[in-house]
N, C-alpha and C positions, 0 to 999 in steps of 0.2 A: 504492499499500499503506500508504504513510503516511497519506493521507488518511481510509483505511478504518482505521485504528488512532486515530486522532483521533477518528472521529467514533463509537467502538466506545468508545471514553475518555470522551467527552461523555456519551452514552448513559449509563453505569453510574455516572458524577458524578452525571448527572438524578436515576437508581434514589435513590442514596444521600441525596439532599437530599431527595427525596421521603419517602422513607422515616422521617428523620431529624424532618423539618415534621410528618407522621405520629402521629410518637412523642408530639414536643411536644405535637400537636394534642390528644391522648388524658388528657395531664394524672393527675393523683395520685388514690389512690381515695378515696372520699367516706362517711361514716356520717353515720345519723341520729341525735340523741337522744334516746333510748327513752320520752321524756317531755312528756305533755301540759300545753302550757301556756294551754289556751281550753276551754272549755265554746261550741261554737254548733250552730246546726241546719240543714241545707240543706233549701233548695225552692225548689221552680220557682215563675217569675211570669207574670202574667196584665196586659192591661190593666185598667184600674181599673173596675168593675163588670164584667167578663168574661160572658155569659151562661153559659160552660164550667165554673167554679169550681165549681158544686156536683158538677157532674156529674167533673171532675178529681178532687175530694176526693176523692169516694165508690172511684175508682178506685187511688187513695194507699195509703187505709183497707183493702180488701182486698190488694194489694203486699205490705201491714205484715201482713196475717193471714196465718194459717198455711197456709190453704186456696191463697191468691192471688188474682191477675186472669188467668182461664184458665190457672190452675196455676202461674203466675209470682208469684215472691217477692221482692221484693229483695234478702233472705238470699242468694239462690241465685244470683243474677247478682252478690255479691260473691264469690259462692264459686267461681265458675266464673273471673274472674277471679282472684283466688288461685290458682285452681289450674292457670292458665295454661288453659282450655281453652273461654275467650268465644270468640264468633265475630262477625266483621260484619254487617251487617244488611242489606247485599246492596244492588242498584241502587237507585239515591233520586233522585228531581228535587230539584236546589240551587237553584235559580231558578222564580217561578211562571210557566208558558207565558205568552207575549201571550195578551191578553182573556182569561184564562181567569174561567171562573165560580168569583169567589171562597169563595164556600160552599161547593167541591166540593174545597177544599183543606184540608191540617193543618200550618199554617207555623209552623218550630220555627227562632229565634233561638240559636247558641248558639257554640261557641269552641272547637273540636278539636284541644286541645294541652292536654287538665287529665286526662289517665288516675290513675286508671279510671273515670272517670266519660264523658267524651269524649274522642275521640283519632280516628287515622287508620290502617287495618289495608292497606298500598298506597292503592291511591282510593279505599276505602269506609269507612266510618263505624265508627266500635264505641265500646262502653262501656257501662255503666248508662244512665244517662239516655240514648243513642241507642236501647237496646235497648226501655224506657220510652217513648220516643217512638214508635217503631215499631208497640207496642203499644196506643199510643192511639190511633191515626191508625186504626190495623184496628176497633177499639171503637166509635171515631165515625163509621166509615164513608166514611174521606178517603181523600185520597189524600196523603202524604206527602210536605214539600217541609225539607230541612235548610239552612238559609243557616248558611255558618261565617264569623265576623266576628269582627274583636277585641272583648277580653273587655270593655273601656269600649264597646263598643257593642250590648252585648245588649238593656241596660235601653231604650236612645232606641228599639229595632228595637221593643219590646213596648208601651212607654208612647206613641209616634207624638208623644215631646217630649223636646227638647233635655234633657241630665241630663249630671254631672259628679259624681264618687265625694270631692273635691279642699272640704274644708270655707272653702279661699280662694276670699273673693266676687270675685276678678278671673282666677280661674281659667276656661277658655275648655269649656264643655259640647261634650262630643260631640250633634253634631245628628242626628235620626233618619232613616232613607235612605225613598227615595221604596213599600219594601214593610214594613206592618205587620205585627207573628209576632205569631198566634194565641198562643204561649208562649214561655217564656225557659227554657234548661233547659242549667245551664252550671255545674254545684257552686254555688250562690248560697248565701252566706248569710244566713241573715234579718236585718237591720238596720233600726231606728225612721226611717235617712233611704231605706232603698230603697222601702220601704213609703209615703214620700209620695210615689214616682212612678210605682210600681206595685202592683198585689194580690201578697203570698204566697198558695202554694195551703199547706195543710196539709206539715209538715216528713217526710220520707222517710228523713233519717241525721241523726246525730249525728254531729256536725264536732271534729276538734280541729286544734290548729297547733303545729307542734315543727321546732326547730331542724337543722338539717343544717352540719357543720363536717368536714375535712378527716380521713382516718379516722388520723393520724397525731395529731392535735389533742385533748392531756388536760386541754384548757380545765375539762372539762364529765363528767369520766371520776366525780369525787366527789359529783356532784350524785343529791340522793335524788327531790326533788318541784321544784315549778315556782318556788318561791320559792329554791329553790336555781339554778335556771339565770337565773332574772331576776337576781338578784346575778354572776353571772359575767358575764352578760352586759350588766351598770352597769363591768365591770373592762376594757372592749374600746376607752375611748376610744385616737380614731384610727384605730379601725380603721375598714372600708366592711363594708359588707353589704349582701343585696339579695334582693328577691322579684319577686313576680310584678305587675308592675301592675297597679292596681284591683284586689287580690284580698284576701282577709283577712291574708293576710302582712306585704301592703306595711302596710296599716293597722295590724297589730303591730309592727310596725319604728316607724314614724316617730308613730303615735299618732291616737287620736280626738278631736278638739280637743270633739267635739260633747259629748262625755262618756259619749254613749247607749250606748255598748258593753261599759261597764262597766270594775272597776279594770285588771283584765288588757291595758286595752287607754291606760297610760299613755304610753308610744313610747319610746324610746331615739332620740330624733331629736338631745339635746343630750350625748350616748354616744358613737357615731357620727360618725367623721367625713363620712360619704357612707352615702346609704340607695339603692343603684341599683334601677332598676325596669324590667325585662326583659316582652319581650312575653310570655315562658313561664315555668314553674318548670323548664324541662330546659335553656331557656338560662342561666337564675340558676347553677345546677347545677354546670353548665360550665364556669362563668367563675370559680368555687369549685375545681374538680379543677383551675383553669390557676392558683390561687393569686392571682387578681383581688380575692377577698373573705376576710370571716374566716367567715361566716358568711349562711347562708340560713336565711327561715323561710317556713314552706307548709303547707297540708294534708299531714297525715301518711301518708295513702296516696300522693294524687299527689307528696309528696316523696319517698315510697319509693318511688314506680315511676322516678322521674328518679334516681333514688341507683340503682337498680337498671341500669338505661340507661346509664348511665357506667361501673358496677364490670363490666357485659360479666357 
């Protein structure tokens, strides 16, 4: 009997610890500072001199029109995501079949951790870019292949050459793998440096970066302009900031050494004690909620998605 009671007590204690750990892992509520810090354009990327460029640009023009591409518009895709009515794209290949006739397949390189542009619904791909990828493949009469990879690997997969986002000449570039993608669709900001490695399509979305902080953090409450936000960020000496590696938010924090991205990207490397990089913006927001960061910077829609996910 004593042994049974001991077992029951042990189980109850384990349950208490599990609940406590889960509560700690949940963290505190977070919020987005509703002020745009940058003005950017998102586009898809193609290999240099891709024969698909004019065709894809024609499709994008239709997507941005009132009539749409086969009735589908970028606005409608955003509305579906905002209204939580968007659906996944169904079953799709994730690798080229062995000995495949390459011309019969439309291979997309993505990082499916960037809602609402690309993410997973269970085992399926979903998001604005993924819906567009499916539509492009149908229009081209090809079988769609979506290859999920680290964000830093998307450009090498499309260019077929080694590439690094870092301005450090000693930085190790990411090497391409054996499957060269036809297109990269990963919420990619148009930048001069990237344009040296790949060709950008026409833009399909005007992007902006924003800041997220703990809900109880009042540091930005009086801000009305991006200059106000920058002024507050400059007071955060010794704090830790975070963003997704390779994404524009990380460049915003670290600074663009080339100077080609404009005055908004002067950076805060001399302010924060550390600027941490994460595999996804969701991981960065999770650490923010746990008190490990003071601020996170990311695309305003993706950041809002991550914040909503944390806050439940």
